[in-house]
N, C-alpha and C positions, 0 to 999 in steps of 0.2 A: 503494499500497498504506498511507499514512497514514494514521495511525485518532487517534480521541481518547481522552482516560481513561476514559469510561464504559464501565463492564462490567467494568475489569479488578479482577483477586481485589483486595478491599479491605486493607490493612494499615495500620498507623501506629507510630510510634515508641511506646512506652510508657515508663513511668515506671519505678524501680527496676530489679533482676536483669536485666527481660526487654528492657530497654533497651542491654545491653552487646553491644559487639562480639564474636559469636563468632570462632574460630579461619577457620570456615570460609560465615563469611554472620555475615548481619545479623538479632539474636534481636528479632521483632518480632510486635505482638498483632495480629489485622483488629480496625479500629475505624472508619476513615475510607479514601475511595479513595488509590489512590494517584497521583501525579502525575507525568505525565507532560508535557513541553514539545510546542507545536505545529508546531516547527519541522524537529522529525527525523521519520524513517523509522520507526515500534515496531515491536516484535516481543514478543508476550507468549510465554513458555514455562516452561511446566507441569511442574516437577520437575529435580533441582538433583543426579543423577544423572550419569552418564557423558555420555549424549547430550545432556540438556540443558545441563550445563556446558559442552559441546566446542559444540553449536549458539549456545550465547551469545557465548563466546568469537569462532566465527569472523562471526559477524553484525557484531560489534562492529569488526574488521578490515575487514569490508566497508562499512563506513559506519552501518549501521543502529545503531537503540538499543533493545536487549535490556531486559527485565527478568525475571527468573526469580522465578517463586513455588512457594515448596516448604511443603508440609504438617508435612514432620516437623520436628523441632528442631535437625537440622544438615544441611549439604552432605552429599554422597556416595555416597544412596543404599546400596543392596546393592554398589555396587562398593567403598566404605568396610571392608566385612566380607568381600571375598574374596580370593585370593591375587594378583589384580590381573594375571593373563596374561592379553595380547589378542594372539589368533592364528588365524591361518588355517589350510586345512590345505595342505599343498606342493603334492599335485596336486590339480589341477581334479577328475581322475575320480574321486579320493575324496572329496571334499567332494560330488557327486553321490552316490556309492556312499553313503556316512552317512547323509546326509538327502533320499533320495531325492523324498519327495512336496514339496518344498519348489519353491518360486517361483527358476526358474533363472536368470532375469533381475536378481534378490535377490541371489540366489548371488555369480554373475559381477560383480557391482557390487562386493558386498563381497571376494569376490577378490582382483581387480585394483586394486582400490583403497587396501586395507590398508597395503600399504607404505608410500606417500605418505601415507596418513593419520598412522602413525606416526612417520613425519618430521617432520611436522608438529608435532606432540607435542612431539618432544625440541629441535624449532627455539623452541618454546616457556619452551623450560631445564628441560623433563621427562628425569627421568636414570633410564638404566635400572637396574633390579638383574641381568637378564640379556639378553644383545645377544641372544639368540634363545632359544625354547623348549629342552628336553633331551626332548624327543622326536620322532624321526626322519620322522614324518607329519606334522608340523606345523611352522610358525615364525611367530615373532612375537617380542613382545618382554615383560618383564614388572618392573611397576614396582614403588615403594613406594604403597601405596592410599592412605595420608595424602598423603604428600607430592604425590601428584598431585590429590587432590581441592584439597587448599591452594594448590596452582598455578591451577588452575582456577578455583576460587570466590574470588580475590580477583583475579580479572579481570572477573568479572562482576557485577551487580547482583543477589544475590540477599536474597530476603524470606522469612522463615523464619518457621512458625508459619502458613500462609498458603495457603489453597486455590483451589483451580482454581474462580472463579464461572462458575456454568449460564450465564451472559448475557454470559460476556466477549465483548470484541468482537474481530475478526479482524485481523489476521493472529497464529495461534497455533499454536505447536509443542507437541505433545504428546509428553513424557517421564516417564512418570511411573511404568514399572518395570513396566508388566503389570498382572496381578492377582492373583498369586503367592497372598498372603496368604487372599485368596475362597479359590480354590482347596485351599490347605490345610487350612482349616476346613473345608468341605465334604466331604473325604475324611477327615477328621481324621488328618493327616498333620502333622511337625514342621515349620515355618516356618524355613526355612536364609537368611534375608534380610532387609533391613528388614521392619518393620512397618507401614507406610504405603502399600504399592504393593496395592492391593485393587480394581483397576479404575477408578482416576476415570477416566484418559485413554479408556480406553474406553468408558464410560457417558458420557460430556460427549459422544463423537465417534457415537456410536449415536443419543442423541437428537435428532440434527441429522440423520439419515440414514447413513450412515457404513456399510460392512460390513466382513464380520471374514472371514480366511482358514479355510483347514481347522487341525484340530488342537489345536482349542478347548479339549482335554481334556489336550495334552501339556506335559508339563514338563522343566526340566531340573533333575533335582537328585541328591544323593547319600545314600549308606547313613550312618547315624549312629546309636549309641549309642541304642538305646530308654528309655526310664523304667525307672527311678526316675534314668537319668545325669541330671547338671546340665549343662546346657550353655548357654553362656552366646554374647551376641555373637561376643565376641574366640574364643571357640573354633568356629568355624563350619571353619573349614580345618583347624584342629588334629585334630579329632575326627572328621572324614572317617574311615569306613572302608573305605578306599583300597586292598584286599588282594581283590578277590571273586574275581580269578580265580583265586588258589589257595583257597578256600572251595569245600565245599560246601553250597548253600543248602537247608535246613529249613522248612518252617511251622510253625507251631505244634503241629498233633498231630503232629510231628518224621519228617513226609514231605518225602522227596528231591524237590526240585523245582528241582536246579542245571540249568540250560538245557546245550544241548549244546556251546552256543558264547560267549564274553563279550566282548562289545565292548571294543576297546582305553580305552573314556572311562566306562566300567562304568556309564553312565547307565542304562543296560536293564537295570540290577541294581536298581537303585534304583524302577521301576516294578513288578520283579517283587516284590520285599520290600513295598512299601506299608506299611500299618500295621503290620507284626510279621513279622518270621522272627529265624531264626537264624543267623549264619555259623560254620560248622565248618574248623577249621584242624588241623593237626597241632602246627604251634609259635607260639607269642605273638609277638608284634612290637610295635616302640614303638606302633602307634597301638591295637593291643587294650589295652597298658600305659596309655596315657592314658584311653583307654574307661574302663576297671577302676576309674585314681584320680577321674573323674568319678562314679564310682556307678556305670555301667553293669553289668548283671548279667553275670558272668561264670564260668562253670562249668566245672568241670577235670572232664570227661565220664570214666566207667569205663576205657574205650578206649585212655586217653592222652590224644584229642584236646582243645582248648577249643573249648569253645559261646560265642559273642558273643550276647545278645539284640538287633536292629539294627530300626530305624526307616528307612524312607524321609525325606528332608527336603525339602521344596520350596525349589530357589534362585528361579527366574523360570518363568513361561509362556513357551512357545512358540508359540501361536496369538496374533493380535492381529487389529490393523486392518489390513483391504488397503490397500497402499499401492505406489508406484511405483518408480522408480529415481533422480526427483527427492525422495523421500520424501511425497510427495501422497499426503494421502487421497482414496481413491478415493471419489468424490460430493460431494466437499467442495472447493469453493474458498477458500485462503488458511488452509486448514491442513496440516500435518504430522504426522507420527509418526516419535519418536526411540529409538532404543532397542528393549526387547521391547513399548511399544505399539503398536510394527508387528511383525506376525504374516507364515509364509511364509517365513522364509529357513530355518530346522529344522527343518522339517517331516520329521515321520518320523524323527529322529535326534537328534545334539545337534553343534551349534558353537559357538564363543564367542559369549556373547551383548554382552561389552564392547565386540568388534571391530564387530558390528550395531550397537552404540549407537553407537561411535566416528564409522562410515562415514555412516550416517544421520543423526548429530547435523551433520556437516559437509556431508551435502550438502541438508536441511533448511534451515539457512543461506544456503548459497548462493544455491539456489532462491528463497527467499523475500527475498533482496535483489539480483533478476533484474528 
């Protein structure tokens, strides 16, 4: 698995403010090749979110020399913008019921390995904000996203502002965060994630002959206040309108489209709401008041109920590259996919994207080190 520096994404330290070391990586401009020695086992990792950072840290533990290229201006990907709850279903049967079209082998991998993977994070020094979830259906841990990003990024060789080279030499781990921005733009939806995940890893692998899973049109998202609400990245968690099980859902013609049953995670409501709809409730709550403060359209109806204009926000895609339980991309030697660049885990429903990223990041690093 030894490889040369040729074809690695290109980047070099620059002068002025771009040469400063940030909290979560090395600020660099793409100019000249990233140089690696000829004596170690090298691994190029595309993306510095949960999947890429975990793969890098684990690969270094196993004696490899990973280099992480991140096209964005910081590490952390969409993990940094999340509530950072890393969870699995408590019962295997519930996982299968919630994601009935998913790859059972990949689901089993995540379900069986997550507890040990979380223990590995804690062994690195990650401090859990919650030692378990607050949902009886699930189990896992919640971390501070900024602290976890910093912990992982400081143990990885992260090159910011650096795109994946189309001619990159193998081996490569793809962890670019799926194609949420592309899907959001195509459907006219709010992007509730980092702005860099446009499908770079997917396109890179498809150009080399990879294949994709089902569910390429599926996404995990949240119902959010519609425009003219002002939603910043730091508002993604706070402004999520998570009271859909109490609401009637109306379309823009004021027709009632409320489903007979709402899933506990409410991801189904994000699909239903699409570009525009209304939540109508009997009483206000703190999330509605937060939306009102952000400039959302909140209407006091003649019947005394409250209507909130809402839209779907795309957090990440669910379909992606076809991989096996070692995170190897099907049909490509020396290429792995971690996080939501890999598809097939939550097809047909919703499961933790961060759990998928953590487990597949570890699997990719360990297989690359064999």
